N, C-alpha and C positions, 0 to 999 in steps of 0.2 A: 722339228714338225712336219718339213720336207718328207721328210725318207717315213715319217709314218704315216702322210697321204698316199705314199707313191705308193706303201705295204695294203693299205687301205683298196689302193683301185687295181695294184693287180692281184688282190682277192675277190674281188668282187663286179668288177669292173667300170671300166675308167665312165664310160656312161652313166653307167648308176649312182654312181658318186656323186657324178657334176647334177648330175639330175636332185638329187636329194638335198648339197648344198644352196642349190639356186630355189628350191620350192622352203625350205627354210626360210631362205633371205626374204623370200616374194612375204611372208608369212611374216617375220619379223615386221618386216616395212608395212607393214597392213594395221598389224600391233600400234605400229607407232605412231602411227598415222590420224588412227582413231583418237590415240590418247590427247592426240595434238589438236584435231579439230576441238576434242573435248576441253579443252586447257583456252584453248580459243575463242572459243562461241562466249562467251562473261561481256567480253574486250570487243567483238562483233558489234555484238546488242546492244553496247551502249553505242556500238559508231551509227547503229542504223537509227535507233533511239533517237539520237539526238540530231537526226535526217527528220523524222517525224511531226506532224502539227498535233495538237492537244491531244483534238479528238480518236484520231487516228491512234495516239497511244494508247490509251484508253479504252481502246477496239477490245472485243472477243469474238470468232479467237483474232489471237492477236495475227500480224500481217509481219513475212521477212521479208519484203521488201518493200517500201514506198510507193503509196499511190502518188503518193504530191512531194518532192526536196524542197524542205523545210529546209533549206539554206540561214535561215534568217537568223532560225536562234543560235548558229556562233554568235554573228557581231550581237545579236539582242544579252548573250547572255557575259558579253564582256561590258558593257557598258554597264546593268544591270548594279553591281559591285563598283567599288574601284580596284581590279582586276591587274590592270599593269602594279600599284601600288604590292598587289601581296604581291607578283611576283619579284620583284624588286627585294622586299626583303626577304621572300625565301632565296635568292641566289646571295646577297647577304651574305646569311646566316648559310650556304652551302662553302659559299670561295673562304670563309672566315672561316669554318671548323674545318675545310681540307686540310688550307692552309697550316694553322692551327698541328694538327693532326697526323701530317706530314713529318713537320720537323719537331715534334716532342719526340713523334713515337721512334723515328730514324738513327736520332740521339741516344734514346734509351736502346735500344735494338743492337746501335753498335759496341753498344758498354756493356751489354750483357748476352755479346758472343764474341768481341776482337779484343776485350781490354780485360784482366786479368788481373781483381779484389778477393780482396775478402768474403768468402761469406755470399758469396756473386750470387750459385745455381741457387742460395736459398732463399732470397731475397724475394730472384726470379719466381719463384715456387709458391710466396707471396702475393707478387704480383698476379700471377695470373688465378691463383685462389679470389682475386677478387673478380673473378669472370662470372662465380656462382651467388655474389649473391646479388639477389633479385634488386633491380632497381625501383619495387615500393617497398623497400626499407629505405631507401634516402633519398624515399623524394621529399615527406619530412623534413629532414636535419639539411634538404640541397634548398629548399624554398625560404624557411629560415636563414639562415644562414644571405640568401643573396635580400634578401627582404631589408637583413639589420645593416645593409652597406647600400641601403637604395637601389639597388640592381631591378627591382621588378615592374617590368612593363615597358622592360630594354630586349634587346637581343644579345646585351651580354649574355647574361644565364645560356644563352645557348650553345656560342662561342665561345667563351676562356676558356670553359673546363677540357677541351680539346687541346689545347695549349699544355696540360701534363698530363701528356698522353693515351693513352687505350690500352689496353691489355691485352684483347685478341690483337694490334696493328700489330704493340709490338712482339709477342708470339712471333705473327706472319712473314714479321719482317727481323726478326732473332734465326729465325731458319732459312731465310736466303743468303743471307749474310754465315753462317757458316758454312754457308756451301761454297764460299770461294775459299779458295789455297789460302792458307799461310802466308806462304812463301814472298805473294803479292806486300803481305806489310812487313815481313820482312828484310825484304830487297829493300822498299822505301825504307827503313830505318836507319837500314846503312846507307843510304843514299843523306840524311837527315834529315827525313819528314819527321813532320813534328806528328801527334795525333789526330788533329783538328786538319790539318795537311793531308792525314794518309785519305779519312773520312770524307773528305770534300773531295780529293781529285782523284783517286783512286778507287774508292769502294762504293761511292755513291753513282760511278756511271752503270758499276755496272751492276745495279739492283733496281735500272726502272722499269721494267717489265711489275715487278712490285709492290713496285712507290704506285703507278697508272694502277691497278691492283686499289689498293686502299687507296687510292683517289677516288675511283668509281664507288669502290663499298661503301663510303663515306659521303660521296655526292648523293647519292640515292635513297640513304638514310635520314642523311639532311630533309632531302626535298620528300620522302614521304613522309614525314616525323610530324606525327597531330599531338601528342599526350603533353609536350613541354610546351613549343608553341603554346598551346592551351593555357600549359597550367603560367608561365610565367608571361605572357601578352594578354594586357587586359586593354588596350586601346585599339581600335580598328581599324588607322592610321598603323601598326605595326604588326598586323596579323601576315601567319607566309597562308602559300595555296591550301594548304591543307586546313587549316583551319578556316578560311577568307569562302571553301566549299561548307563548309558546315555552314556560317551565318547562311550563304545562297539559300542552304534546304530547308533553315525555317523562315526563309521570305518569301522564298516561292517553290510552297511545297504541292502543288498543282500545276508546277511548271516542267513537269520533265522532261521536253525536247532540251528546253533550254540547262536544264542543270547536267542532263549527261551530254552534253557539248559544252559546258566550262569543263565537265570530269576530261574528258574528249583530249582534250588543249590541255590539259593538266600532265596526264598521261605520254602523250606521244609525244614528250620531245627525249623525257625514257628513253622511252627507246628506240626513239632517233640515235641519243648517243650509244644507249645498250651495242644498237649493231657499229657504229664504227670503233667503239674500244674493244671488240669484243678477244680480238685476233687479240692484245694485251693483255685484258682480262686472264682468259684464258691460259696463255701462256705464263705469265705469272703464277697461276691458282698449281698450273703442273710444274714450276722449275722450285714453285716450293714447297710442294709435296715431299719429292725426292731427296730436298737436300737436308743435312743436321741429325 
């Protein structure tokens, strides 16, 4: 690559090539900045609307900067509905599903990648094939099953299924396990370690970036999940924040400032979480992609 660049500079001149590269970078940054602004504008508009009075929200033409900051929209939106109860239920759902999916998916991924047993690869393909099954196909059978065992109206249908593994996470972790040299496992077996000891003490610490990625994926999925809580929860005291926002909308149809404030409160923690965990997230995705 360096030799090719040197040849181009010798043929066309160093200053001209450098100038062309700089112009290309400037154009690239301009395009990326424009796309970033387009994608960020709905979020910024939500924040701006949450700080407006109801009269200014409905004004035409719309104002980009609020004339009067209506900071009371935030405390009013949090007290108008039992928001803290919704947050508590959502956190139970998030952490419960994350805990379940990490335990089940790491064990399954280890079995599919490090232990040799008959028809292993065929069964793994069967597990992956469940990803192609639309959720709408299993929605009614699962509802009937949970109804028969009396779980409707509780958080159990949202949490317990994740203790039985998730195909996408199993695939993600399996690819990471396959990238770890088998010599580590062989050396541990010579020293007398069991499979469970090898899994827990040797390999599990090496896959922390992938586990962090799975945990972040599942936490974001559970936090934003609307359909399944809507199906399984029938009491307001059990609602999650996504269902609570829909209930909020049905009660305060004309109070858009309060609605945008509540939406901002729900959205901002996810953004903050991603910024604090983006290093582990990107590392896990990158390292998983080049393994196996």
